[in-house]
C-alpha positions as a Markdown table, in Angstrom:
| # | Residue | x | y | z |
|---|---|---|---|---|
| 1 | Unk | -161.2 | -27.7 | -146.0 |
| 2 | Unk | -158.9 | -24.7 | -146.6 |
| 3 | Unk | -161.0 | -22.5 | -144.3 |
| 4 | Unk | -160.7 | -25.0 | -141.4 |
| 5 | Unk | -157.0 | -25.4 | -141.8 |
| 6 | Unk | -156.5 | -21.6 | -141.8 |
| 7 | Unk | -158.7 | -21.3 | -138.7 |
| 8 | Unk | -156.7 | -24.0 | -137.0 |
| 9 | Unk | -153.4 | -22.1 | -137.8 |
| 10 | Unk | -154.8 | -18.8 | -136.4 |
| 11 | Unk | -156.0 | -20.2 | -133.1 |
| 12 | Unk | -153.0 | -22.5 | -132.5 |
| 13 | Unk | -150.0 | -20.4 | -131.3 |
| 14 | Unk | -147.0 | -21.9 | -129.6 |
| 15 | Unk | -147.6 | -25.0 | -127.6 |
| 16 | Unk | -148.9 | -24.0 | -124.1 |
| 17 | Unk | -148.0 | -26.1 | -121.0 |
| 18 | Unk | -151.5 | -27.5 | -120.8 |
| 19 | Unk | -151.7 | -28.3 | -124.5 |
| 20 | Unk | -151.0 | -31.6 | -126.2 |
| 21 | Unk | -150.2 | -32.7 | -129.8 |
| 22 | Unk | -151.1 | -36.2 | -131.1 |
| 23 | Unk | -149.5 | -37.2 | -134.4 |
| 24 | Unk | -150.7 | -40.3 | -136.2 |
| 25 | Unk | -149.2 | -41.7 | -139.4 |
| 26 | Unk | -150.6 | -44.3 | -141.7 |
| 27 | Unk | -149.1 | -46.5 | -144.5 |
| 28 | Unk | -151.5 | -48.9 | -146.1 |
| 29 | Unk | -151.4 | -51.4 | -149.0 |
| 30 | Unk | -154.4 | -53.5 | -150.0 |
| 31 | Unk | -155.3 | -56.0 | -152.8 |
| 32 | Unk | -158.9 | -55.8 | -153.9 |
| 33 | Unk | -161.1 | -57.9 | -156.3 |
| 34 | Unk | -164.6 | -57.3 | -157.5 |
| 35 | Unk | -166.5 | -59.8 | -159.7 |
| 36 | Unk | -169.0 | -57.2 | -161.1 |
| 37 | Unk | -167.8 | -53.7 | -161.4 |
| 38 | Unk | -171.1 | -52.3 | -162.9 |
| 39 | Unk | -173.6 | -54.4 | -160.9 |
| 40 | Unk | -175.1 | -55.9 | -164.1 |
| 41 | Unk | -177.1 | -59.1 | -164.6 |
| 42 | Unk | -174.6 | -61.8 | -165.6 |
| 43 | Unk | -177.3 | -63.5 | -167.5 |
| 44 | Unk | -177.8 | -60.5 | -169.8 |
| 45 | Unk | -174.3 | -58.9 | -170.0 |
| 46 | Unk | -170.8 | -60.2 | -169.3 |
| 47 | Unk | -169.8 | -58.4 | -166.0 |
| 48 | Unk | -166.5 | -56.6 | -165.7 |
| 49 | Unk | -164.2 | -58.4 | -163.3 |
| 50 | Unk | -161.5 | -56.1 | -161.8 |
| 51 | Unk | -158.6 | -56.3 | -159.4 |
| 52 | Unk | -156.6 | -53.4 | -158.1 |
| 53 | Unk | -154.0 | -52.3 | -155.5 |
| 54 | Unk | -154.6 | -49.4 | -153.1 |
| 55 | Unk | -151.6 | -47.5 | -151.8 |
| 56 | Unk | -152.3 | -45.0 | -149.1 |
| 57 | Unk | -150.1 | -42.7 | -147.1 |
| 58 | Unk | -151.7 | -40.5 | -144.5 |
| 59 | Unk | -151.8 | -39.3 | -140.9 |
| 60 | Unk | -153.4 | -36.9 | -138.6 |
| 61 | Unk | -152.5 | -34.1 | -136.1 |
| 62 | Unk | -154.7 | -33.5 | -133.1 |
| 63 | Unk | -154.0 | -30.4 | -131.0 |
| 64 | Unk | -155.7 | -29.5 | -127.7 |
| 65 | Unk | -155.3 | -26.4 | -125.6 |
| 66 | Unk | -157.7 | -25.0 | -123.1 |
| 67 | Unk | -161.3 | -25.3 | -124.4 |
| 68 | Unk | -160.3 | -25.7 | -128.1 |
| 69 | Unk | -159.3 | -28.7 | -130.0 |
| 70 | Unk | -158.3 | -28.7 | -133.7 |
| 71 | Unk | -157.1 | -31.4 | -136.0 |
| 72 | Unk | -156.7 | -32.7 | -139.5 |
| 73 | Unk | -156.4 | -36.3 | -140.6 |
| 74 | Unk | -156.5 | -38.1 | -144.0 |
| 75 | Unk | -154.8 | -40.3 | -146.5 |
| 76 | Unk | -153.9 | -39.9 | -150.1 |
| 77 | Unk | -152.7 | -42.5 | -152.4 |
| 78 | Unk | -153.0 | -44.3 | -155.7 |
| 79 | Unk | -155.3 | -47.0 | -156.8 |
| 80 | Unk | -153.7 | -49.1 | -159.6 |
| 81 | Unk | -155.9 | -51.4 | -161.6 |
| 82 | Unk | -154.2 | -54.7 | -162.5 |
| 83 | Unk | -157.1 | -56.2 | -164.4 |
| 84 | Unk | -160.5 | -55.0 | -165.8 |
| 85 | Unk | -162.0 | -57.6 | -168.2 |
| 86 | Unk | -165.5 | -57.6 | -169.5 |
| 87 | Unk | -167.8 | -56.8 | -172.4 |
| 88 | Unk | -167.8 | -53.1 | -171.8 |
| 89 | Unk | -164.0 | -53.0 | -171.9 |
| 90 | Unk | -164.0 | -54.9 | -175.2 |
| 91 | Unk | -166.4 | -52.4 | -176.7 |
| 92 | Unk | -164.3 | -49.4 | -175.9 |
| 93 | Unk | -160.9 | -51.3 | -176.1 |
| 94 | Unk | -160.1 | -49.9 | -172.6 |
| 95 | Unk | -157.0 | -51.0 | -170.7 |
| 96 | Unk | -157.1 | -51.8 | -167.0 |
| 97 | Unk | -154.6 | -48.9 | -166.2 |
| 98 | Unk | -157.2 | -46.4 | -167.7 |
| 99 | Unk | -159.1 | -46.8 | -164.4 |
| 100 | Unk | -156.2 | -46.1 | -162.1 |
| 101 | Unk | -156.8 | -42.9 | -160.0 |
| 102 | Unk | -155.6 | -40.8 | -157.1 |
| 103 | Unk | -157.6 | -41.7 | -154.0 |
| 104 | Unk | -158.2 | -39.4 | -151.1 |
| 105 | Unk | -159.9 | -39.5 | -147.6 |
| 106 | Unk | -159.6 | -36.5 | -145.4 |
| 107 | Unk | -161.2 | -34.7 | -142.4 |
| 108 | Unk | -160.5 | -31.4 | -140.7 |
| 109 | Unk | -162.2 | -30.0 | -137.6 |
| 110 | Unk | -162.2 | -27.3 | -135.0 |
| 111 | Unk | -164.1 | -27.8 | -131.7 |
| 112 | Unk | -164.8 | -25.4 | -128.9 |
| 113 | Unk | -166.1 | -27.0 | -125.7 |
| 114 | Unk | -167.7 | -24.8 | -123.1 |
| 115 | Unk | -169.8 | -25.5 | -120.0 |
| 116 | Unk | -173.1 | -25.0 | -121.9 |
| 117 | Unk | -172.1 | -24.7 | -125.6 |
| 118 | Unk | -170.0 | -26.9 | -127.8 |
| 119 | Unk | -169.3 | -25.8 | -131.4 |
| 120 | Unk | -167.9 | -28.0 | -134.2 |
| 121 | Unk | -166.7 | -26.9 | -137.6 |
| 122 | Unk | -165.9 | -29.9 | -139.8 |
| 123 | Unk | -165.1 | -30.7 | -143.4 |
| 124 | Unk | -164.9 | -34.3 | -144.8 |
| 125 | Unk | -163.8 | -35.3 | -148.3 |
| 126 | Unk | -163.6 | -38.7 | -150.0 |
| 127 | Unk | -162.6 | -39.6 | -153.6 |
| 128 | Unk | -163.5 | -43.2 | -154.5 |
| 129 | Unk | -165.8 | -45.2 | -156.8 |
| 130 | Unk | -168.5 | -46.7 | -154.5 |
| 131 | Unk | -171.6 | -44.5 | -153.8 |
| 132 | Unk | -172.8 | -47.1 | -151.3 |
| 133 | Unk | -169.7 | -46.1 | -149.2 |
| 134 | Unk | -171.3 | -42.6 | -148.8 |
| 135 | Unk | -175.1 | -43.2 | -148.9 |
| 136 | Unk | -175.4 | -46.9 | -148.0 |
| 137 | Unk | -177.5 | -49.4 | -150.0 |
| 138 | Unk | -180.3 | -46.9 | -150.3 |
| 139 | Unk | -178.5 | -45.4 | -153.4 |
| 140 | Unk | -179.7 | -48.1 | -155.8 |
| 141 | Unk | -176.1 | -48.0 | -157.1 |
| 142 | Unk | -174.4 | -51.3 | -156.2 |
| 143 | Unk | -171.6 | -51.0 | -158.7 |
| 144 | Unk | -168.1 | -49.3 | -158.5 |
| 145 | Unk | -167.8 | -47.9 | -162.1 |
| 146 | Unk | -167.9 | -44.2 | -161.7 |
| 147 | Unk | -165.2 | -42.2 | -159.9 |
| 148 | Unk | -166.5 | -39.3 | -157.7 |
| 149 | Unk | -165.5 | -36.7 | -155.1 |
| 150 | Unk | -167.8 | -36.0 | -152.2 |
| 151 | Unk | -167.2 | -33.1 | -149.9 |
| 152 | Unk | -169.3 | -32.2 | -146.9 |
| 153 | Unk | -168.8 | -29.1 | -144.7 |
| 154 | Unk | -170.8 | -28.6 | -141.5 |
| 155 | Unk | -171.3 | -26.2 | -138.6 |
| 156 | Unk | -172.8 | -27.7 | -135.5 |
| 157 | Unk | -173.9 | -26.2 | -132.1 |
| 158 | Unk | -174.7 | -28.4 | -129.1 |
| 159 | Unk | -176.3 | -26.9 | -126.0 |
| 160 | Unk | -176.6 | -28.5 | -122.6 |
| 161 | Unk | -179.4 | -26.3 | -121.3 |
| 162 | Unk | -179.9 | -28.3 | -118.1 |
| 163 | Unk | -178.6 | -31.6 | -116.7 |
| 164 | Unk | -181.5 | -33.4 | -118.4 |
| 165 | Unk | -181.9 | -31.3 | -121.6 |
| 166 | Unk | -179.7 | -31.2 | -124.7 |
| 167 | Unk | -180.2 | -29.4 | -127.9 |
| 168 | Unk | -178.3 | -29.7 | -131.2 |
| 169 | Unk | -178.5 | -27.4 | -134.4 |
| 170 | Unk | -176.5 | -28.2 | -137.5 |
| 171 | Unk | -176.1 | -27.0 | -141.1 |
| 172 | Unk | -174.2 | -28.9 | -143.8 |
| 173 | Unk | -173.3 | -28.3 | -147.4 |
| 174 | Unk | -172.4 | -31.1 | -149.7 |
| 175 | Unk | -170.8 | -31.2 | -153.2 |
| 176 | Unk | -170.9 | -34.5 | -155.2 |
| 177 | Unk | -168.8 | -34.3 | -158.4 |
| 178 | Unk | -168.3 | -37.0 | -161.1 |
| 179 | Unk | -165.4 | -36.5 | -163.5 |
| 180 | Unk | -165.7 | -37.7 | -167.1 |
| 181 | Unk | -165.7 | -41.6 | -167.2 |
| 182 | Unk | -162.6 | -43.3 | -168.4 |
| 183 | Unk | -164.7 | -45.5 | -170.6 |
| 184 | Unk | -166.8 | -43.6 | -173.2 |
| 185 | Unk | -169.1 | -46.7 | -173.6 |
| 186 | Unk | -170.7 | -45.9 | -170.2 |
| 187 | Unk | -170.7 | -42.1 | -170.4 |
| 188 | Unk | -174.5 | -41.9 | -171.0 |
| 189 | Unk | -175.2 | -43.7 | -167.7 |
| 190 | Unk | -172.9 | -41.5 | -165.6 |
| 191 | Unk | -174.6 | -39.9 | -162.5 |
| 192 | Unk | -175.0 | -36.2 | -162.5 |
| 193 | Unk | -173.1 | -33.7 | -160.2 |
| 194 | Unk | -175.2 | -32.4 | -157.4 |
| 195 | Unk | -175.1 | -30.1 | -154.3 |
| 196 | Unk | -177.2 | -30.3 | -151.1 |
| 197 | Unk | -178.1 | -27.9 | -148.3 |
| 198 | Unk | -179.3 | -29.5 | -145.1 |
| 199 | Unk | -180.5 | -28.2 | -141.8 |
| 200 | Unk | -180.9 | -30.4 | -138.7 |
| 201 | Unk | -182.3 | -29.9 | -135.2 |
| 202 | Unk | -182.5 | -32.4 | -132.3 |
| 203 | Unk | -183.7 | -32.1 | -128.8 |
| 204 | Unk | -183.3 | -34.7 | -126.0 |
| 205 | Unk | -184.8 | -34.9 | -122.6 |
| 206 | Unk | -183.8 | -37.5 | -119.9 |
| 207 | Unk | -186.9 | -38.6 | -118.0 |
| 208 | Unk | -184.6 | -40.4 | -115.7 |
| 209 | Unk | -181.2 | -42.1 | -115.8 |
| 210 | Unk | -182.5 | -44.9 | -118.1 |
| 211 | Unk | -185.2 | -43.3 | -120.3 |
| 212 | Unk | -184.8 | -40.5 | -122.8 |
| 213 | Unk | -187.2 | -39.0 | -125.3 |
| 214 | Unk | -186.1 | -37.0 | -128.3 |
| 215 | Unk | -187.3 | -35.1 | -131.4 |
| 216 | Unk | -185.3 | -34.4 | -134.5 |
| 217 | Unk | -186.2 | -32.6 | -137.6 |
| 218 | Unk | -184.3 | -31.9 | -140.8 |
| 219 | Unk | -184.9 | -30.4 | -144.2 |
| 220 | Unk | -182.9 | -29.4 | -147.2 |
| 221 | Unk | -182.6 | -29.2 | -151.0 |
| 222 | Unk | -180.6 | -31.2 | -153.6 |
| 223 | Unk | -179.9 | -29.7 | -157.0 |
| 224 | Unk | -178.5 | -31.7 | -159.9 |
| 225 | Unk | -176.4 | -30.4 | -162.8 |
| 226 | Unk | -177.5 | -30.8 | -166.4 |
| 227 | Unk | -175.3 | -33.3 | -168.4 |
| 228 | Unk | -174.7 | -33.0 | -172.1 |
| 229 | Unk | -174.0 | -36.3 | -174.0 |
| 230 | Unk | -173.4 | -36.2 | -177.8 |
| 231 | Unk | -175.0 | -32.8 | -178.1 |
| 232 | Unk | -178.1 | -33.8 | -176.1 |
| 233 | Unk | -178.9 | -32.4 | -172.6 |
| 234 | Unk | -180.0 | -34.8 | -169.9 |
| 235 | Unk | -182.0 | -33.3 | -167.0 |
| 236 | Unk | -182.4 | -34.6 | -163.5 |
| 237 | Unk | -185.2 | -33.6 | -161.2 |
| 238 | Unk | -184.3 | -31.5 | -158.1 |
| 239 | Unk | -186.1 | -31.7 | -154.8 |
| 240 | Unk | -186.8 | -30.3 | -151.4 |
| 241 | Unk | -187.2 | -32.6 | -148.5 |
| 242 | Unk | -188.5 | -32.4 | -144.9 |
| 243 | Unk | -188.4 | -35.0 | -142.2 |
| 244 | Unk | -189.5 | -35.2 | -138.5 |
| 245 | Unk | -189.0 | -38.0 | -136.0 |
| 246 | Unk | -190.2 | -38.5 | -132.4 |
| 247 | Unk | -188.3 | -41.2 | -130.5 |
| 248 | Unk | -187.7 | -42.9 | -127.2 |
| 249 | Unk | -184.5 | -44.6 | -125.9 |
| 250 | Unk | -184.3 | -47.0 | -123.0 |
| 251 | Unk | -181.0 | -48.1 | -121.3 |
| 252 | Unk | -181.6 | -51.5 | -119.7 |
| 253 | Unk | -178.1 | -51.3 | -118.1 |
| 254 | Unk | -174.6 | -50.1 | -119.0 |
| 255 | Unk | -174.4 | -52.6 | -121.9 |
| 256 | Unk | -177.8 | -52.7 | -123.5 |
| 257 | Unk | -180.1 | -50.1 | -124.9 |
| 258 | Unk | -183.2 | -49.9 | -127.2 |
| 259 | Unk | -184.3 | -47.0 | -129.4 |
| 260 | Unk | -187.7 | -46.5 | -131.1 |
| 261 | Unk | -188.5 | -43.6 | -133.4 |
| 262 | Unk | -191.3 | -42.8 | -135.8 |
| 263 | Unk | -192.3 | -39.8 | -138.0 |
| 264 | Unk | -192.8 | -38.8 | -141.6 |
| 265 | Unk | -190.9 | -37.7 | -144.7 |
| 266 | Unk | -192.0 | -35.3 | -147.4 |
| 267 | Unk | -190.4 | -34.7 | -150.8 |
| 268 | Unk | -191.2 | -31.8 | -153.0 |
| 269 | Unk | -189.9 | -32.1 | -156.6 |
| 270 | Unk | -188.8 | -28.9 | -158.3 |
| 271 | Unk | -187.3 | -27.7 | -161.6 |
| 272 | Unk | -188.8 | -30.6 | -163.5 |
| 273 | Unk | -188.0 | -30.9 | -167.3 |
| 274 | Unk | -189.7 | -33.4 | -169.6 |
| 275 | Unk | -190.8 | -35.6 | -166.6 |
| 276 | Unk | -193.5 | -34.9 | -164.0 |
| 277 | Unk | -192.8 | -36.5 | -160.7 |
| 278 | Unk | -195.4 | -36.7 | -157.9 |
| 279 | Unk | -194.6 | -35.0 | -154.6 |
| 280 | Unk | -195.1 | -37.5 | -151.8 |
| 281 | Unk | -195.3 | -38.1 | -148.0 |
| 282 | Unk | -194.3 | -41.4 | -146.5 |
| 283 | Unk | -194.1 | -42.6 | -142.9 |
| 284 | Unk | -190.8 | -43.3 | -141.2 |
| 285 | Unk | -190.0 | -45.8 | -138.5 |
| 286 | Unk | -186.9 | -47.2 | -136.9 |
| 287 | Unk | -186.1 | -49.7 | -134.1 |
| 288 | Unk | -182.5 | -50.1 | -132.9 |
| 289 | Unk | -181.0 | -52.4 | -130.3 |
| 290 | Unk | -177.4 | -52.1 | -129.1 |
| 291 | Unk | -175.4 | -54.4 | -126.8 |
| 292 | Unk | -171.8 | -54.0 | -125.9 |
| 293 | Unk | -169.2 | -55.3 | -123.5 |
| 294 | Unk | -165.8 | -53.6 | -123.8 |
| 295 | Unk | -163.2 | -55.8 | -125.6 |
| 296 | Unk | -165.6 | -58.7 | -125.6 |
| 297 | Unk | -168.4 | -58.1 | -128.2 |
| 298 | Unk | -170.5 | -55.4 | -129.9 |
| 299 | Unk | -174.0 | -56.1 | -131.3 |
| 300 | Unk | -176.2 | -53.8 | -133.4 |
| 301 | Unk | -179.7 | -54.8 | -134.7 |
| 302 | Unk | -181.8 | -52.3 | -136.6 |
| 303 | Unk | -185.1 | -52.4 | -138.5 |
| 304 | Unk | -186.3 | -49.4 | -140.5 |
| 305 | Unk | -189.0 | -48.2 | -142.9 |
| 306 | Unk | -188.2 | -45.2 | -145.0 |
| 307 | Unk | -187.6 | -43.7 | -148.4 |
| 308 | Unk | -184.4 | -43.3 | -150.4 |
| 309 | Unk | -182.4 | -40.3 | -149.4 |
| 310 | Unk | -180.6 | -39.8 | -152.7 |
| 311 | Unk | -181.9 | -40.4 | -156.2 |
| 312 | Unk | -181.5 | -39.4 | -159.8 |
| 313 | Unk | -184.9 | -39.6 | -161.5 |
| 314 | Unk | -185.6 | -42.7 | -159.5 |
| 315 | Unk | -187.0 | -43.0 | -155.9 |
| 316 | Unk | -188.3 | -45.8 | -153.7 |
| 317 | Unk | -189.5 | -46.7 | -150.3 |
| 318 | Unk | -187.8 | -49.5 | -148.4 |
| 319 | Unk | -188.0 | -51.9 | -145.5 |
| 320 | Unk | -184.6 | -52.5 | -144.1 |
| 321 | Unk | -183.1 | -54.9 | -141.6 |
| 322 | Unk | -179.4 | -55.0 | -140.5 |
| 323 | Unk | -177.4 | -56.9 | -138.1 |
| 324 | Unk | -173.7 | -56.3 | -137.1 |
| 325 | Unk | -171.8 | -58.4 | -134.6 |
| 326 | Unk | -168.2 | -57.7 | -133.6 |
| 327 | Unk | -166.4 | -60.3 | -131.5 |
| 328 | Unk | -163.0 | -59.9 | -129.7 |
| 329 | Unk | -161.2 | -63.2 | -129.7 |
| 330 | Unk | -158.4 | -61.3 | -128.0 |
| 331 | Unk | -157.6 | -57.6 | -127.7 |
| 332 | Unk | -155.6 | -58.0 | -130.9 |
| 333 | Unk | -157.8 | -60.3 | -132.9 |
| 334 | Unk | -161.3 | -59.2 | -133.9 |
| 335 | Unk | -163.9 | -60.6 | -136.2 |
| 336 | Unk | -167.0 | -58.8 | -137.5 |
| 337 | Unk | -170.1 | -60.2 | -139.3 |
| 338 | Unk | -172.6 | -57.9 | -141.1 |
| 339 | Unk | -175.9 | -58.9 | -142.7 |
| 340 | Unk | -178.4 | -56.6 | -144.5 |
| 341 | Unk | -181.8 | -57.1 | -146.2 |
| 342 | Unk | -183.6 | -54.4 | -148.2 |
| 343 | Unk | -187.1 | -54.6 | -149.7 |
| 344 | Unk | -187.3 | -51.7 | -152.1 |
| 345 | Unk | -190.6 | -50.6 | -153.8 |
| 346 | Unk | -190.4 | -48.2 | -156.8 |
| 347 | Unk | -193.9 | -46.8 | -157.4 |
| 348 | Unk | -194.2 | -46.5 | -161.2 |
| 349 | Unk | -196.7 | -43.6 | -161.0 |
| 350 | Unk | -194.5 | -41.6 | -158.5 |
| 351 | Unk | -191.4 | -42.2 | -160.8 |
| 352 | Unk | -193.2 | -41.5 | -164.1 |
| 353 | Unk | -192.7 | -45.0 | -165.3 |
| 354 | Unk | -196.3 | -45.9 | -166.1 |
| 355 | Unk | -195.6 | -46.1 | -169.8 |
| 356 | Unk | -192.5 | -48.2 | -169.3 |
| 357 | Unk | -193.1 | -50.8 | -166.5 |
| 358 | Unk | -196.0 | -53.2 | -166.4 |
| 359 | Unk | -196.0 | -53.0 | -162.6 |
| 360 | Unk | -194.2 | -51.4 | -159.7 |
| 361 | Unk | -190.5 | -52.4 | -159.6 |
| 362 | Unk | -189.7 | -54.4 | -156.4 |
| 363 | Unk | -186.1 | -55.3 | -155.5 |
| 364 | Unk | -184.8 | -57.5 | -152.7 |
| 365 | Unk | -181.2 | -56.8 | -151.8 |
| 366 | Unk | -179.1 | -59.2 | -149.7 |
| 367 | Unk | -175.7 | -58.3 | -148.3 |
| 368 | Unk | -173.4 | -60.4 | -146.3 |
| 369 | Unk | -170.0 | -59.3 | -145.0 |
| 370 | Unk | -167.2 | -60.8 | -142.9 |
| 371 | Unk | -164.1 | -58.9 | -141.7 |
| 372 | Unk | -161.2 | -60.0 | -139.6 |
| 373 | Unk | -158.8 | -57.5 | -137.9 |
| 374 | Unk | -155.5 | -58.6 | -136.5 |
| 375 | Unk | -153.2 | -56.2 | -134.7 |
| 376 | Unk | -149.8 | -57.7 | -134.9 |
| 377 | Unk | -148.3 | -54.8 | -132.8 |
| 378 | Unk | -150.1 | -52.6 | -130.3 |
| 379 | Unk | -149.0 | -49.7 | -128.1 |
| 380 | Unk | -151.3 | -48.4 | -125.3 |
| 381 | Unk | -154.1 | -50.4 | -126.9 |
| 382 | Unk | -153.6 | -48.5 | -130.2 |
| 383 | Unk | -152.8 | -50.6 | -133.3 |
| 384 | Unk | -149.3 | -50.0 | -134.7 |
| 385 | Unk | -149.2 | -52.8 | -137.3 |
| 386 | Unk | -152.6 | -54.2 | -138.5 |
| 387 | Unk | -153.7 | -56.7 | -141.0 |
| 388 | Unk | -157.3 | -57.0 | -142.3 |
| 389 | Unk | -159.1 | -59.4 | -144.6 |
| 390 | Unk | -162.7 | -59.1 | -145.8 |
| 391 | Unk | -165.3 | -60.6 | -148.0 |
| 392 | Unk | -168.7 | -59.2 | -149.2 |
| 393 | Unk | -171.5 | -60.8 | -151.2 |
| 394 | Unk | -174.3 | -58.7 | -152.7 |
| 395 | Unk | -177.4 | -60.0 | -154.4 |
| 396 | Unk | -180.2 | -57.9 | -156.0 |
| 397 | Unk | -183.3 | -59.9 | -157.0 |
| 398 | Unk | -185.7 | -57.7 | -159.0 |
| 399 | Unk | -189.1 | -58.4 | -160.5 |
| 400 | Unk | -188.0 | -56.4 | -163.6 |
| 401 | Unk | -185.6 | -58.9 | -165.2 |
| 402 | Unk | -187.0 | -59.7 | -168.7 |
| 403 | Unk | -188.6 | -58.2 | -171.8 |
| 404 | Unk | -192.0 | -59.4 | -170.6 |
| 405 | Unk | -191.8 | -56.9 | -167.7 |
| 406 | Unk | -191.7 | -53.8 | -169.9 |
| 407 | Unk | -194.4 | -52.1 | -172.0 |
| 408 | Unk | -192.1 | -50.7 | -174.8 |
| 409 | Unk | -190.4 | -53.4 | -177.0 |
| 410 | Unk | -186.7 | -53.1 | -177.1 |
| 411 | Unk | -186.5 | -50.8 | -174.0 |
| 412 | Unk | -185.8 | -53.1 | -171.1 |
| 413 | Unk | -183.1 | -53.8 | -168.6 |
| 414 | Unk | -182.6 | -56.5 | -165.9 |
| 415 | Unk | -182.0 | -55.2 | -162.4 |
| 416 | Unk | -180.8 | -58.6 | -161.1 |
| 417 | Unk | -177.2 | -58.7 | -160.0 |
| 418 | Unk | -174.7 | -60.6 | -158.0 |
| 419 | Unk | -171.4 | -59.1 | -156.8 |
| 420 | Unk | -168.5 | -60.6 | -154.8 |
| 421 | Unk | -165.8 | -58.5 | -153.4 |
| 422 | Unk | -162.8 | -59.3 | -151.2 |
| 423 | Unk | -159.6 | -57.6 | -150.0 |
| 424 | Unk | -156.4 | -58.1 | -148.0 |
| 425 | Unk | -154.9 | -55.1 | -146.3 |
| 426 | Unk | -151.9 | -54.3 | -144.1 |
| 427 | Unk | -151.4 | -51.0 | -142.3 |
| 428 | Unk | -148.5 | -49.4 | -140.4 |
| 429 | Unk | -149.9 | -46.9 | -137.9 |
| 430 | Unk | -147.2 | -45.2 | -135.8 |
| 431 | Unk | -148.2 | -42.6 | -133.2 |
| 432 | Unk | -146.4 | -39.7 | -131.4 |
| 433 | Unk | -147.8 | -37.9 | -128.4 |
| 434 | Unk | -146.3 | -34.6 | -127.1 |
| 435 | Unk | -147.6 | -32.8 | -124.0 |
| 436 | Unk | -150.4 | -33.9 | -121.7 |
């Protein structure tokens, strides 16, 4: 982040006549409630119910001149826990305020746009508690217990070789860091810090104005840190990964398009200690349909077969279906409905669980979400004063949910869970534009 800010300062001299500066500010307050902070089975353990306030102050500066654009935006604030009641808190005698923390969301970028080449240097950082906010439901971590900071820096080159041909090459570096948990009773289950290198290449060719074929390939490596708990070291297996996809996109008209892609994924486990994981190759497939009418509606439907992209000594293949529908009652009042279904299969041989599980673990995950946005004040179609309300319901139904599903007496856990989350938020978003 510091490198990008320094670069921006060096390339931005005094404001030129053709330049423009856009300044956005943000002041946000929200009230949040979760019924199951750890994502545990309520039939086995009393879940921690928590409520908290988010206070955020942020903004952004976007500066354009000639072929270069640079900017920085973000928000920093404080999350204050009002309540946190459950069995785990009773064990450690933890107070709700122990979980309060400084929250941060920030992005910085520099872009050069030429006739053939576009270069993007970006850095994104987030400090929060929900891994699914970063990796989606494929994390297998549905709770919000552990605080973390995720930072991703990337360098991207886009080439427009000809009118019908586009190429993209990108490198990214990610750091995921978890500080010591506020509650020592859950320290042994804390995720490990990790770093990831990833390279990405994509090529697109337009057969005509409606049909495009593409190929993308990516590969990288994720390395996990060793954790020490009560004098004992806990190791997590590292891995290399490689993925290739060949796809086709058809635009029916200006509102509707369909994309189909298929390929394969290979994971190579390295630096294994105590456990022996099987390297594996799995097919990938994705079908996506989009339909949109400006300021009327936006629909996204997707079906996917793949493998988990992030895991700590646990990996699975999944079948995924998602639907998202956004409807504009008016330009200022918008509702959004989201639905997700995941069918996850954890191969016990691949995950070195043959001596623990009686059969492969299979989870069905259901997520439903409703959001309502109401812009009380707008200027030039930009929100100035916005209110939001939202509700989310998550269910994980696993076949491993009782002692009878395990081979070792006394070593069992239920992966069933139900989580309800809702929030109310109000944001003040003033904007100032200078220049053209």
